N, C-alpha and C positions, 0 to 999 in steps of 0.2 A: 504493500500499500504506499502511495506517495505521500510525502509530508511536505507541506509548503509553509513558507514563511512570508511575512509581509516585508518587502524591500523598504529601506530607509526607517523602519519602526525605531531602531536605536539611534539613528542619526537625527530623527525628529526630537526624541527625548533629549538627546544631548544638545541640540539647537536650543530646546526650550530652557534647560538649566544654563547654557553657556550666556544666553542673551540676559537672563536675570541676573547673573554674576556680573557680567559686563555693565550693565546700567546702573547697579547699585542703587536702585529705586524702589523703596518699600510699596509705592503705589502701583508700580508695574507688576510686583510680586502678587499683590492682592487681587489685580485685575486677571492675571493668568490663573490664580487659583479659583477665582470665581467662574471663570470660563471652564476650566476643567471639572470642577465640583458640580456645576449646573448641568453639564453633560452626563457625568457618571451617576448622579443621584437623581436627576430629573427633578431639581428643586427650583420652583419659579421664583426669581429674584424679583425685587420689587420694580427694577427697570433694567432693561438689556445691558449689557456690559460693551456690546459692539453695536454699530449701526451702519449699514450700507446705504449711503446717501446719494442716489442717483442724480447728478446734476444734468446728465445728458444720456439719452438712450440710443442716439444714432452713432454710426460707425463708418469710418473711412476704409475699412477692409470688407473683404467678402471670403473669410476663411471658410475652408472646405468642411469643417466640422461644426459650424456655428450657424444658428438660425438666420443671421444676417447674410451668410454665403448661400444658404438653401433657399432664400427668398421668403421664409416664414416670418421673419421680423422685418417689419417696414422702418424705413428711415424717414419717417414724417412726423415724428414727435417734437413738440417745442421744447426748448431747453428749459431748465428750472431758473427762474429770475434770482438775481442776486438776493433781492428782498426777501424772497421765500426761503433761500437758503439760509440767510441770517436768522429768520425767524426760528426756523428749525434748529439751527446751532446754538440759539440761546437757550432753547428748551434742553437740549442735550448737555449743554454746560451746567445749567441749573440742576440737573439730576445726576450730575457728575459722571457722565459717560466718559470712559477713558479712551476708546478707540473708535475711529470712524474711517471708512473708505468711500471716497468720493466718486464712485461708480459702481456699476452693476453690469447692465447689459450693453453699454455703449463705450465709447472712447472719451475720456474725460478732457483730453486736450482740445476736443472741438469745442469746449465751452470757453468764451472769450474772457471770462473773469476767473479762471481757474486759479490763478497765483494768489488773486484778491481773497477768494473764499478760503483758501489754505491759510493765509495770513489772519483772517478774521476768526477762524476756527482756534487757531494757536492762541490769540489774544483773548479769545473768549475762555480759555483754560483747558481746552481738550488736549490731552497729553499726546496721543499718537494720532497723526492725520496721514492717511496713505492713499495710493491709487494703484490701480493696475492698468497698464498701457501697453499698446503695440509699439510705442517709442518712436513713430514715424513723424509726427507733427511738432517737431522741436527744431529750433535753432539755438546757437549760442545765448542770445538774450533772454529767450523764453525759459531756457534751462537756468540760467543765473537768478531769474526773476523767482522761479519756483523754489530754488535752493534757499535763497534769501528770505523767502516767504515762511519758511520753517517746515517744508515737507519732511516728514520723519522717515517714511518707507515707500519705496517704489518697486512694484513688481512688473517686470518686463516679460511679456510673452514673446518667445522668440524660438521657434521650433525646428531649427535646423542649423547646420554648420557652413552651409555653401549657399550662394545666391540663387543657383538653378533650383535646388529642392525647396528653399524658402518661398520663392515666388509661385510655386505649385501649391503650397499649403496656405501661405498668408497671401492670397490674392489681392492685389493692389498696392502691396507693400514694396519696399526696396531694401533689401539685406544690408548693404554697405552703409546705407544713411541710418539704419536703426543701430547698427553696431557702432557706429562713430558717435551717436547721440548717447548711447550707454557710457561709453568711454569719456564723453564730454561732462556727464553728470559726475563720474568718479573724479575726473581732473579738477573740476571746479570746487568740489567739496574739499579736496586736498588743498587747494590754492587758499581756501577759506580757513584752513586748518580746523576742520570739523569732521565728525565721523557720520553726520547725516547729510542726506537720506541714506538709510540702509537700502542697499541695493540687492534685489533677488532677481535672477533670471530663471525662467520655467520653460520646460518642453512638455508639450502635449506629446506623448510617445504613441506613434501609429505604425501600422505595417511598412509605411514607406520611409520612415526617419529612424526605425529603431536601430540601425546599424551605426548611427551617428551619436549614440549616447556617450560612449567613451571620449571621443573627440570633442564633444560639447563640454564634458566636464573640464578638459585640458584647456579648452578656448576661454573659458571664464575665470579660471583659477587666477587669483591676484586682482581681479577686477570687481567680480560680485561677491557680496558677502555671503550669498546663499545660493546654492544651485539645486533646483528641484525638478522632479519628473512625475507626471502623472499619466495614466492610460486614457486614451480617447474614450469618450462615451458617445452612445448614439444620440445625437440631437436633430434627428431628421434626416441625416445624411445616408442612413442605413449601416450595413455592417462591414462595408468593403474596406474600411481603415482598421477595423479591430485587429489587434496583435493577437497571434495564435497562442500565445502562452498565457493568456489572461484566465483566470480562475475566478469562478463564482464563489462568493464567501456567504451567500444569503442575505436576507434582510436584517437589519438591525435597527433598533429604536433611534430615530434621527434627533440630534441634540439642539438643532437650530431654534425650535420654538421656546427653548429655554435660555438661549443665549443672545441671540441677536434679531434685529428687524431689517427689513428691506423696504426703503422708501422710494418709490418710483418717481420720476421727474414730473409727473402730473400730481403728485400728492397722495396717491393710493398707497397703502401699506399691504404688501404681499406677504404670504406665509413664509416663503423661504427663497433661497437663491436659485432653485430650479423653476420657480413659477414665472416663467418668463412671459406668459400670456394671460396672467391674472385669473386663473382658474379658482384660486381661493383668496379673495380679498378681505382682509381682516379689519380694515379701517380706512379712514381718509383724513389727512391732516388738516383738510379744509372744514371738517365737521367736528372732529375730536382732538384732544391733546394725545400726544404719544404714549403718555402714562395711562390714560383711559383706554387706549387701544391695547396696549400691552397687557393690562389687567382686564380686558373685556371677555365677554362670553364666548366670542369665536374662537380665541386662542385657547381658552379653557377646554373647550370641547375637543379641540385637536389634540391638546397635551393628553387628555384622558384616552381618546382612541389610540395614539402612538403607544402610550404605556400599556394598553391592553394587546397590543400586537395587531392592531387594525390598520393596514395601509390601503384599504379599499376605497380610496376616494382621491380625486385629484388635488393637487399635482402628485401626491405620494405614490399611487400606484403606477404612474409612469415616470417616476423619479429617474433623472440622468445620472446621478452621482451615487446611486446606492452600492454600486460595485466598481467605483473608480480608483481603486488602490492597485498598485503594481505588486504583482506577487511572482514568485520563482520557486522551482522545485529544488529542495535540498537533499 
């Protein structure tokens, strides 16, 4: 009988404790412990410890494994206004939210006020402000503005080590420009004698790029603070990109309803990061406060069903990430 182990399990644990020790920040330790304990014991906190605040849902790429690329996601949503973002950030700061990410389904760099929103969030007292980006829409001045605004963490999605393969996966992008932008972020933070933003690069491992994993690690050593891999999930593109060595590990109780909330750019609050099309809307910031939504009846019902092992409702029954870990035979 084959035995399998989760790749990067110990690396993730090591990164967790390494970052705690490096920061020497008691509030960060409390934040991470709340995150972990809420997931493990399914204890509803008074307020989420992390918020995904989508300031824009449109994207300049058409990646092959993304609803933007398959055509399911339309690029016609208005961006969130700076005034709306400030109103939300004020409530988050009031409730002592530690961490926010300024995107969800779209590219944050498409928002003209990205640096200003980051700066406002930091001045409001939010400890960790991060973005996930394809890295294309930057130049020297935009990078410098974002670093000076106080961005804490940037996660770059770059799925190849060669321009040819990159253009097949990240349709609409330019490999050399993205690589140069990531290196520029690293150079500018060093020029300013600071260790922020924390730079992570991550590859979505597919059948077409899995042979580049080792080269990818070598490519980003000394530049990125963290290098991650995850397996592709079926987001409407079918199974053609699935990696043959992926192993199903079965369903587990999702921790997100106990940890975080997703706020869409139109103000609607979604159940989780997989609910791209609003199958389960738990509230609207234009009608209720985030605290009322977090402690509302809709989330209570979901938490109860998940604890009972009931996943037979959208978006949970069609979840994209339920088996998105990378496994290998030992």
